[in-house]
N, CA, C and O atoms as a CHARMM CRD file, in Angstrom:
* protein
*
  256
    1    1 MET  N    116.34200 144.95700  88.08900 PROA 1      0.00000
    2    1 MET  CA   116.80200 144.40900  86.82800 PROA 1      0.00000
    3    1 MET  C    117.79900 145.39900  86.24500 PROA 1      0.00000
    4    1 MET  O    117.53900 146.60000  86.18100 PROA 1      0.00000
    5    2 GLY  N    118.93100 144.87900  85.82600 PROA 2      0.00000
    6    2 GLY  CA   119.92600 145.74200  85.20600 PROA 2      0.00000
    7    2 GLY  C    119.42400 146.28100  83.88400 PROA 2      0.00000
    8    2 GLY  O    118.79700 145.56700  83.10200 PROA 2      0.00000
    9    3 ALA  N    119.70400 147.53800  83.64700 PROA 3      0.00000
   10    3 ALA  CA   119.23000 148.16700  82.41100 PROA 3      0.00000
   11    3 ALA  C    119.81200 147.48300  81.18400 PROA 3      0.00000
   12    3 ALA  O    119.12500 147.32100  80.17500 PROA 3      0.00000
   13    4 ASP  N    121.07500 147.08000  81.26600 PROA 4      0.00000
   14    4 ASP  CA   121.68200 146.41600  80.10900 PROA 4      0.00000
   15    4 ASP  C    121.05300 145.05200  79.85100 PROA 4      0.00000
   16    4 ASP  O    120.90900 144.64600  78.69800 PROA 4      0.00000
   17    5 ASP  N    120.67400 144.33700  80.92300 PROA 5      0.00000
   18    5 ASP  CA   119.98600 143.05400  80.74500 PROA 5      0.00000
   19    5 ASP  C    118.62500 143.26100  80.09600 PROA 5      0.00000
   20    5 ASP  O    118.22200 142.50700  79.21000 PROA 5      0.00000
   21    6 LYS  N    117.93400 144.28400  80.54600 PROA 6      0.00000
   22    6 LYS  CA   116.60300 144.57500  80.00900 PROA 6      0.00000
   23    6 LYS  C    116.69000 144.89600  78.51200 PROA 6      0.00000
   24    6 LYS  O    115.88200 144.41900  77.71500 PROA 6      0.00000
   25    7 VAL  N    117.67700 145.70700  78.15100 PROA 7      0.00000
   26    7 VAL  CA   117.85800 146.07200  76.73900 PROA 7      0.00000
   27    7 VAL  C    118.21600 144.84100  75.91700 PROA 7      0.00000
   28    7 VAL  O    117.68600 144.63400  74.82500 PROA 7      0.00000
   29    8 ARG  N    119.11800 144.03300  76.45300 PROA 8      0.00000
   30    8 ARG  CA   119.53800 142.81800  75.74000 PROA 8      0.00000
   31    8 ARG  C    118.35500 141.86700  75.51100 PROA 8      0.00000
   32    8 ARG  O    118.20900 141.29500  74.43000 PROA 8      0.00000
   33    9 ASN  N    117.52200 141.70800  76.53000 PROA 9      0.00000
   34    9 ASN  CA   116.36400 140.82000  76.41000 PROA 9      0.00000
   35    9 ASN  C    115.34500 141.35600  75.41000 PROA 9      0.00000
   36    9 ASN  O    114.77500 140.59800  74.62500 PROA 9      0.00000
   37   10 LYS  N    115.12400 142.66600  75.44400 PROA 10     0.00000
   38   10 LYS  CA   114.19600 143.27600  74.48000 PROA 10     0.00000
   39   10 LYS  C    114.74100 143.15000  73.05800 PROA 10     0.00000
   40   10 LYS  O    113.98200 142.93500  72.11300 PROA 10     0.00000
   41   11 ALA  N    116.06100 143.28600  72.91300 PROA 11     0.00000
   42   11 ALA  CA   116.68400 143.14900  71.59200 PROA 11     0.00000
   43   11 ALA  C    116.50500 141.73500  71.06600 PROA 11     0.00000
   44   11 ALA  O    116.26000 141.53200  69.87700 PROA 11     0.00000
   45   12 GLN  N    116.62900 140.75900  71.95500 PROA 12     0.00000
   46   12 GLN  CA   116.44300 139.37400  71.52300 PROA 12     0.00000
   47   12 GLN  C    115.00300 139.14600  71.07400 PROA 12     0.00000
   48   12 GLN  O    114.76000 138.46500  70.07800 PROA 12     0.00000
   49   13 GLU  N    114.05800 139.71000  71.80300 PROA 13     0.00000
   50   13 GLU  CA   112.65900 139.58900  71.39600 PROA 13     0.00000
   51   13 GLU  C    112.41900 140.24500  70.03800 PROA 13     0.00000
   52   13 GLU  O    111.72400 139.68800  69.18900 PROA 13     0.00000
   53   14 ALA  N    112.99500 141.42600  69.83700 PROA 14     0.00000
   54   14 ALA  CA   112.82500 142.13700  68.56800 PROA 14     0.00000
   55   14 ALA  C    113.45400 141.35700  67.42200 PROA 14     0.00000
   56   14 ALA  O    112.87400 141.25200  66.34100 PROA 14     0.00000
   57   15 LYS  N    114.63600 140.81500  67.66100 PROA 15     0.00000
   58   15 LYS  CA   115.31000 140.00400  66.64300 PROA 15     0.00000
   59   15 LYS  C    114.43800 138.79900  66.27800 PROA 15     0.00000
   60   15 LYS  O    114.34700 138.40900  65.11400 PROA 15     0.00000
   61   16 GLY  N    113.81000 138.23000  67.28700 PROA 16     0.00000
   62   16 GLY  CA   112.92800 137.09300  67.05200 PROA 16     0.00000
   63   16 GLY  C    111.72400 137.46300  66.20500 PROA 16     0.00000
   64   16 GLY  O    111.30400 136.69600  65.33900 PROA 16     0.00000
   65   17 LYS  N    111.17500 138.63400  66.45500 PROA 17     0.00000
   66   17 LYS  CA   110.02100 139.07800  65.66300 PROA 17     0.00000
   67   17 LYS  C    110.41200 139.27500  64.20200 PROA 17     0.00000
   68   17 LYS  O    109.66300 138.92600  63.29000 PROA 17     0.00000
   69   18 VAL  N    111.59800 139.83800  63.99900 PROA 18     0.00000
   70   18 VAL  CA   112.07600 140.04400  62.62300 PROA 18     0.00000
   71   18 VAL  C    112.28800 138.69400  61.93700 PROA 18     0.00000
   72   18 VAL  O    111.85300 138.48800  60.80400 PROA 18     0.00000
   73   19 LYS  N    112.95800 137.78300  62.63400 PROA 19     0.00000
   74   19 LYS  CA   113.20600 136.45300  62.06500 PROA 19     0.00000
   75   19 LYS  C    111.89800 135.75600  61.72400 PROA 19     0.00000
   76   19 LYS  O    111.75900 135.15600  60.65800 PROA 19     0.00000
   77   20 GLU  N    110.94500 135.84300  62.63600 PROA 20     0.00000
   78   20 GLU  CA   109.65700 135.19800  62.39200 PROA 20     0.00000
   79   20 GLU  C    108.98800 135.79400  61.15400 PROA 20     0.00000
   80   20 GLU  O    108.45900 135.06600  60.31500 PROA 20     0.00000
   81   21 GLY  N    109.01400 137.11300  61.05000 PROA 21     0.00000
   82   21 GLY  CA   108.40500 137.78300  59.89700 PROA 21     0.00000
   83   21 GLY  C    109.07800 137.42500  58.59000 PROA 21     0.00000
   84   21 GLY  O    108.40900 137.18200  57.58500 PROA 21     0.00000
   85   22 VAL  N    110.41400 137.39100  58.60100 PROA 22     0.00000
   86   22 VAL  CA   111.15700 137.02100  57.38500 PROA 22     0.00000
   87   22 VAL  C    110.86300 135.56500  57.02300 PROA 22     0.00000
   88   22 VAL  O    110.66300 135.23100  55.85500 PROA 22     0.00000
   89   23 GLY  N    110.84000 134.71800  58.03100 PROA 23     0.00000
   90   23 GLY  CA   110.53500 133.30800  57.78100 PROA 23     0.00000
   91   23 GLY  C    109.14500 133.12200  57.19200 PROA 23     0.00000
   92   23 GLY  O    108.94300 132.31200  56.28800 PROA 23     0.00000
   93   24 ARG  N    108.19800 133.87800  57.71300 PROA 24     0.00000
   94   24 ARG  CA   106.83000 133.78900  57.20700 PROA 24     0.00000
   95   24 ARG  C    106.76200 134.30900  55.76200 PROA 24     0.00000
   96   24 ARG  O    106.09300 133.71900  54.91300 PROA 24     0.00000
   97   25 ALA  N    107.46200 135.41800  55.49600 PROA 25     0.00000
   98   25 ALA  CA   107.43000 136.03300  54.16400 PROA 25     0.00000
   99   25 ALA  C    108.10700 135.15100  53.11600 PROA 25     0.00000
  100   25 ALA  O    107.68700 135.11900  51.95900 PROA 25     0.00000
  101   26 THR  N    109.15800 134.43600  53.52600 PROA 26     0.00000
  102   26 THR  CA   109.89900 133.59000  52.57700 PROA 26     0.00000
  103   26 THR  C    109.46800 132.13400  52.63700 PROA 26     0.00000
  104   26 THR  O    110.05200 131.27900  51.97000 PROA 26     0.00000
  105   27 ASP  N    108.44700 131.85500  53.43400 PROA 27     0.00000
  106   27 ASP  CA   107.93700 130.49500  53.61600 PROA 27     0.00000
  107   27 ASP  C    109.02400 129.56100  54.14400 PROA 27     0.00000
  108   27 ASP  O    109.09700 128.39300  53.76100 PROA 27     0.00000
  109   28 ASP  N    109.87000 130.09800  55.03500 PROA 28     0.00000
  110   28 ASP  CA   110.93900 129.32400  55.66700 PROA 28     0.00000
  111   28 ASP  C    110.48900 129.00300  57.09000 PROA 28     0.00000
  112   28 ASP  O    110.64700 129.81100  58.00600 PROA 28     0.00000
  113   29 ARG  N    109.92900 127.81600  57.25300 PROA 29     0.00000
  114   29 ARG  CA   109.36300 127.44000  58.55600 PROA 29     0.00000
  115   29 ARG  C    110.42500 127.33900  59.64100 PROA 29     0.00000
  116   29 ARG  O    110.14900 127.60900  60.81000 PROA 29     0.00000
  117   30 SER  N    111.62000 126.95800  59.26400 PROA 30     0.00000
  118   30 SER  CA   112.71200 126.85100  60.22900 PROA 30     0.00000
  119   30 SER  C    113.05600 128.22500  60.80500 PROA 30     0.00000
  120   30 SER  O    113.20400 128.37000  62.01800 PROA 30     0.00000
  121   31 MET  N    113.18200 129.22000  59.94800 PROA 31     0.00000
  122   31 MET  CA   113.49500 130.57200  60.40500 PROA 31     0.00000
  123   31 MET  C    112.35000 131.14300  61.23700 PROA 31     0.00000
  124   31 MET  O    112.57200 131.83300  62.23100 PROA 31     0.00000
  125   32 GLU  N    111.14600 130.84900  60.82200 PROA 32     0.00000
  126   32 GLU  CA   109.97300 131.31900  61.55500 PROA 32     0.00000
  127   32 GLU  C    109.98100 130.73100  62.97400 PROA 32     0.00000
  128   32 GLU  O    109.70200 131.43500  63.94500 PROA 32     0.00000
  129   33 ALA  N    110.29700 129.45400  63.08300 PROA 33     0.00000
  130   33 ALA  CA   110.36800 128.79200  64.39000 PROA 33     0.00000
  131   33 ALA  C    111.50800 129.37200  65.23300 PROA 33     0.00000
  132   33 ALA  O    111.35300 129.57100  66.43800 PROA 33     0.00000
  133   34 GLU  N    112.64200 129.63800  64.60400 PROA 34     0.00000
  134   34 GLU  CA   113.76900 130.25400  65.32000 PROA 34     0.00000
  135   34 GLU  C    113.35400 131.60400  65.89700 PROA 34     0.00000
  136   34 GLU  O    113.70500 131.94800  67.02600 PROA 34     0.00000
  137   35 GLY  N    112.61200 132.35000  65.11200 PROA 35     0.00000
  138   35 GLY  CA   112.14000 133.65800  65.56300 PROA 35     0.00000
  139   35 GLY  C    111.24300 133.54800  66.77900 PROA 35     0.00000
  140   35 GLY  O    111.38600 134.30700  67.73800 PROA 35     0.00000
  141   36 ARG  N    110.32000 132.60400  66.73700 PROA 36     0.00000
  142   36 ARG  CA   109.43900 132.40900  67.89600 PROA 36     0.00000
  143   36 ARG  C    110.24700 131.98000  69.11300 PROA 36     0.00000
  144   36 ARG  O    109.97000 132.40900  70.23300 PROA 36     0.00000
  145   37 THR  N    111.25600 131.12200  68.88600 PROA 37     0.00000
  146   37 THR  CA   112.11600 130.66900  69.99000 PROA 37     0.00000
  147   37 THR  C    112.87900 131.83800  70.59400 PROA 37     0.00000
  148   37 THR  O    112.96300 131.95700  71.81600 PROA 37     0.00000
  149   38 ASP  N    113.44000 132.70700  69.74400 PROA 38     0.00000
  150   38 ASP  CA   114.16400 133.87400  70.24500 PROA 38     0.00000
  151   38 ASP  C    113.24500 134.77200  71.07800 PROA 38     0.00000
  152   38 ASP  O    113.64600 135.28400  72.12300 PROA 38     0.00000
  153   39 GLN  N    112.02900 134.95500  70.61300 PROA 39     0.00000
  154   39 GLN  CA   111.07700 135.78200  71.35000 PROA 39     0.00000
  155   39 GLN  C    110.77600 135.16300  72.70900 PROA 39     0.00000
  156   39 GLN  O    110.72300 135.86300  73.72000 PROA 39     0.00000
  157   40 LEU  N    110.58200 133.86300  72.72700 PROA 40     0.00000
  158   40 LEU  CA   110.28100 133.16600  73.97300 PROA 40     0.00000
  159   40 LEU  C    111.44700 133.25500  74.95100 PROA 40     0.00000
  160   40 LEU  O    111.24800 133.49700  76.14100 PROA 40     0.00000
  161   41 LYS  N    112.65900 133.06000  74.44900 PROA 41     0.00000
  162   41 LYS  CA   113.84400 133.14400  75.31000 PROA 41     0.00000
  163   41 LYS  C    113.96900 134.53600  75.92600 PROA 41     0.00000
  164   41 LYS  O    114.23000 134.67500  77.12100 PROA 41     0.00000
  165   42 GLY  N    113.78100 135.55100  75.10800 PROA 42     0.00000
  166   42 GLY  CA   113.85900 136.92400  75.62100 PROA 42     0.00000
  167   42 GLY  C    112.81700 137.17800  76.69100 PROA 42     0.00000
  168   42 GLY  O    113.10600 137.80100  77.71300 PROA 42     0.00000
  169   43 GLY  N    111.61300 136.69900  76.46000 PROA 43     0.00000
  170   43 GLY  CA   110.53700 136.87100  77.44000 PROA 43     0.00000
  171   43 GLY  C    110.80800 136.12500  78.73600 PROA 43     0.00000
  172   43 GLY  O    110.53400 136.63700  79.82100 PROA 43     0.00000
  173   44 LEU  N    111.34200 134.92000  78.62700 PROA 44     0.00000
  174   44 LEU  CA   111.65600 134.14400  79.82700 PROA 44     0.00000
  175   44 LEU  C    112.78400 134.78800  80.63000 PROA 44     0.00000
  176   44 LEU  O    112.76300 134.78300  81.86000 PROA 44     0.00000
  177   45 LYS  N    113.75500 135.33500  79.93100 PROA 45     0.00000
  178   45 LYS  CA   114.84300 136.02700  80.62800 PROA 45     0.00000
  179   45 LYS  C    114.30700 137.24900  81.36000 PROA 45     0.00000
  180   45 LYS  O    114.72500 137.54100  82.48000 PROA 45     0.00000
  181   46 GLN  N    113.37900 137.96400  80.72500 PROA 46     0.00000
  182   46 GLN  CA   112.76100 139.12800  81.36400 PROA 46     0.00000
  183   46 GLN  C    112.03900 138.68900  82.63900 PROA 46     0.00000
  184   46 GLN  O    112.15600 139.33500  83.68100 PROA 46     0.00000
  185   47 ALA  N    111.29500 137.59200  82.54900 PROA 47     0.00000
  186   47 ALA  CA   110.55600 137.09100  83.70900 PROA 47     0.00000
  187   47 ALA  C    111.51500 136.69100  84.82500 PROA 47     0.00000
  188   47 ALA  O    111.25400 136.96800  85.99600 PROA 47     0.00000
  189   48 GLY  N    112.61200 136.04900  84.47400 PROA 48     0.00000
  190   48 GLY  CA   113.60400 135.65400  85.47000 PROA 48     0.00000
  191   48 GLY  C    114.19700 136.85800  86.18300 PROA 48     0.00000
  192   48 GLY  O    114.38900 136.83300  87.39900 PROA 48     0.00000
  193   49 GLU  N    114.48400 137.90200  85.43600 PROA 49     0.00000
  194   49 GLU  CA   115.02500 139.12300  86.03000 PROA 49     0.00000
  195   49 GLU  C    114.00600 139.74900  86.98100 PROA 49     0.00000
  196   49 GLU  O    114.37700 140.25200  88.04200 PROA 49     0.00000
  197   50 LYS  N    112.73000 139.72000  86.60900 PROA 50     0.00000
  198   50 LYS  CA   111.69500 140.28200  87.47300 PROA 50     0.00000
  199   50 LYS  C    111.56700 139.49100  88.77500 PROA 50     0.00000
  200   50 LYS  O    111.35000 140.06800  89.84100 PROA 50     0.00000
  201   51 VAL  N    111.70200 138.16800  88.68000 PROA 51     0.00000
  202   51 VAL  CA   111.64800 137.32500  89.87800 PROA 51     0.00000
  203   51 VAL  C    112.81800 137.66900  90.79900 PROA 51     0.00000
  204   51 VAL  O    112.64500 137.79600  92.01100 PROA 51     0.00000
  205   52 LYS  N    114.00900 137.81900  90.21700 PROA 52     0.00000
  206   52 LYS  CA   115.17600 138.17600  91.03100 PROA 52     0.00000
  207   52 LYS  C    114.97100 139.52700  91.70200 PROA 52     0.00000
  208   52 LYS  O    115.29700 139.69300  92.87700 PROA 52     0.00000
  209   53 ASP  N    114.43200 140.49500  90.96000 PROA 53     0.00000
  210   53 ASP  CA   114.17900 141.82300  91.53500 PROA 53     0.00000
  211   53 ASP  C    113.18500 141.73100  92.69000 PROA 53     0.00000
  212   53 ASP  O    113.36700 142.37000  93.72500 PROA 53     0.00000
  213   54 SER  N    112.14200 140.93800  92.50800 PROA 54     0.00000
  214   54 SER  CA   111.13200 140.78200  93.55700 PROA 54     0.00000
  215   54 SER  C    111.73700 140.13200  94.79500 PROA 54     0.00000
  216   54 SER  O    111.43800 140.53500  95.92000 PROA 54     0.00000
  217   55 ALA  N    112.58400 139.13200  94.59300 PROA 55     0.00000
  218   55 ALA  CA   113.22400 138.45800  95.71800 PROA 55     0.00000
  219   55 ALA  C    114.12300 139.43000  96.48600 PROA 55     0.00000
  220   55 ALA  O    114.18200 139.38400  97.71500 PROA 55     0.00000
  221   56 LYS  N    114.81100 140.29600  95.77300 PROA 56     0.00000
  222   56 LYS  CA   115.66900 141.29300  96.43100 PROA 56     0.00000
  223   56 LYS  C    114.81900 142.25000  97.26600 PROA 56     0.00000
  224   56 LYS  O    115.20100 142.61700  98.37800 PROA 56     0.00000
  225   57 LYS  N    113.66400 142.65300  96.72800 PROA 57     0.00000
  226   57 LYS  CA   112.78400 143.56700  97.45700 PROA 57     0.00000
  227   57 LYS  C    112.24800 142.91400  98.73600 PROA 57     0.00000
  228   57 LYS  O    112.17200 143.54900  99.78800 PROA 57     0.00000
  229   58 VAL  N    111.88200 141.64200  98.62600 PROA 58     0.00000
  230   58 VAL  CA   111.36800 140.91300  99.78000 PROA 58     0.00000
  231   58 VAL  C    112.47100 140.78900 100.82200 PROA 58     0.00000
  232   58 VAL  O    112.24200 141.01200 102.01100 PROA 58     0.00000
  233   59 LYS  N    113.66300 140.43200 100.37200 PROA 59     0.00000
  234   59 LYS  CA   114.78500 140.27400 101.29100 PROA 59     0.00000
  235   59 LYS  C    115.05900 141.59300 102.02300 PROA 59     0.00000
  236   59 LYS  O    115.29700 141.60400 103.23100 PROA 59     0.00000
  237   60 LYS  N    115.02300 142.69100 101.28300 PROA 60     0.00000
  238   60 LYS  CA   115.27200 143.99800 101.89100 PROA 60     0.00000
  239   60 LYS  C    114.16700 144.35400 102.88600 PROA 60     0.00000
  240   60 LYS  O    114.44500 144.89500 103.95600 PROA 60     0.00000
  241   61 ALA  N    112.91500 144.05100 102.53500 PROA 61     0.00000
  242   61 ALA  CA   111.79200 144.36500 103.41000 PROA 61     0.00000
  243   61 ALA  C    111.86900 143.56400 104.71000 PROA 61     0.00000
  244   61 ALA  O    111.55900 144.07800 105.78400 PROA 61     0.00000
  245   62 VAL  N    112.27900 142.31900 104.60500 PROA 62     0.00000
  246   62 VAL  CA   112.38500 141.47400 105.79000 PROA 62     0.00000
  247   62 VAL  C    113.55300 141.93900 106.65300 PROA 62     0.00000
  248   62 VAL  O    113.48300 141.90700 107.88100 PROA 62     0.00000
  249   63 LYS  N    114.61600 142.36600 106.00200 PROA 63     0.00000
  250   63 LYS  CA   115.80700 142.82100 106.71200 PROA 63     0.00000
  251   63 LYS  C    115.53200 144.10700 107.49100 PROA 63     0.00000
  252   63 LYS  O    116.02300 144.28200 108.60600 PROA 63     0.00000
  253   64 ASP  N    114.74500 145.00000 106.89800 PROA 64     0.00000
  254   64 ASP  CA   114.45800 146.29600 107.53500 PROA 64     0.00000
  255   64 ASP  C    113.43000 146.11800 108.59000 PROA 64     0.00000
  256   64 ASP  O    113.04500 147.08500 109.24700 PROA 64     0.00000
């Protein structure tokens, strides 16, 4: 997984947590939902990167 991708995905998750907290504090359900969505997107991107990394490792192991 590229370090910049990992940082970007973690930043999206953090942004989502902040949005969710602000939405909850201001009773803005739309913002709260956006925050949860941002967190989910960041997590899914992280999972996708891990799958790609695993596939590369398998490919290398089979090749060697």
